[in-house]
Every structure is written in structure tokens, then in C-alpha cells.
N, C-alpha and C positions, 0 to 999 in steps of 0.2 A: 335792922340796920339798913339805911338807904344806900342806893348805888353810889352817890357822891361821898358818903361817909366811908364806904368800903374802898373807894378809889383813894381817898385821903389816907386811910389806914395802910393800904398797900404801898403807898408812896412815902410813908413815914411822916406825914404831916400832922402837926398838933392841931387840936380843935381851935386854939387861939389864932391859927392862921386862916380861919374861915370867917365869913361874914354871913350872918343870918339874913333872912328876907327883910325883917324889920330894920336891921342895920343898913341894908342896901337901900331900902326905901328912904331912910333918913339921909343917907349919903347922896343919893340922886337929888333929893329935895334941897339939900343945903348947898350943893355945889362946892363943898369944901374939901374935895378929894379928887384925884384923877382916876377916872374909870377907863381901863384899858381893855379893849375887846381883842382877844388874840385869835379870833376866827379869820379865815381868809377873806380878802376883799369882796369876792362875789357873795359870801355869806353876810358880811357886814352890810353891804349895799341893799340887801333884801330886808333889812330892818334891824335896829340895834337899840339898846337902852339909851335913853336921852343923856346927852353929855359924853357918851363914850367915844374914845378915839380908837382908831384901828392900828394895831401893831401885830401883824400876823405871826402866828407861832412858827411858821416855816422860815421866818427871817428874824425871830425874836432875839433881841440883844438887850440884856438888862441894863447896859450902860446908857441906853437911850431913854430910860424911864426918868421921870421927874424925881428929884430928891427932896424938894422943899415942901412937899405935902404928902399925905397918905395916898397910897395907890391900892385900888381894888382891881384885880384881874377877873375877867369873865370870858367865857366861850359859849358853846351851845349847851353843854350838859355837864361841865365841870372837869372833864379829863384833860384838855389842853391847858386850861387855866391852872390846874394843879401842877402840871409839868413846868409851866412857865414860872409859877411861884417857886418851885424847887430851884430852878436856874437863877432866879433873882436872889433868893436867900443865899445860895452858894456864892453869888457875886458880891455879897455883903449888904444887900438891901434889908432893912429891918422894919420899916414902916409900910409893909406890904401884906396884903391878904388876898384871898380869892373868894368868889361867890359860887359855891358848889352847884346850886341849881341851874346856873347859867341862864342864857337868854330864854331857853325853853321854860325854865322854872319861873322866871320873871313874868313871862306871858301867862303862864298857868295861874299865877297869883293875881292876874288882872293888871299887871304893870304895862305902862304905855311903851310902845315901840315906835321909833321914828325912822324914816327913810333917809 
């Protein structure tokens, strides 16, 4: 079991609430979803997944998320994005998932990072 799978299990998340690397690659390429990076601004400014907008976990408010398209949450390694996912689900969002490998996993798979 990977670390991100363990975090998801500990937080009670279902596998359907996660996005695989291939799904993330497709989402970034298509631009048909909102990618929300919940890392802090200084982390985000050091490089992020193309198209991601910054919504720091320290100020995370699910009511500020878009509702008219799918949302994928991402952080550095899956911990904060899984917590943000829990908050969003509790607030009633349903078309939302998170990318457990995070920005680190994205880079490790050869994904592009923008400043």
C-alpha cells in the first residue's frame, strides 16, 4: 500500500475520490476541470501543475470552489489535498476528487511544472 493510499484509508476516503496519474494527465491536457493547488503561496510560486490555481489549505473554504465543472485538488504529496477533499465533501461538493501523488508525484512521472 502506498503512502497516499494509506492516508486516504485513514481519512476514510473512497478510491473513487482519487485521480490516477493517467486521469490527471488527461485532465491537465483537456483543461475541462478546475485544478486547485492547496499548498501555501510560497510553495505554489516555486512551481505548480499547469493550469492549477492556488487556494491554500490554511484558508481553504469549500464555498469558493467552482461548482460548474469537475474539481481536482492537489498538494505536495496528498495529505493536505485529502483533508481539503474531506472538507469539500462535507460541504456538499460531489464533483470533486484529489490527486494523491501530489506535485511531487506529478514531477516524478515527468509532468511539466510551471512557475
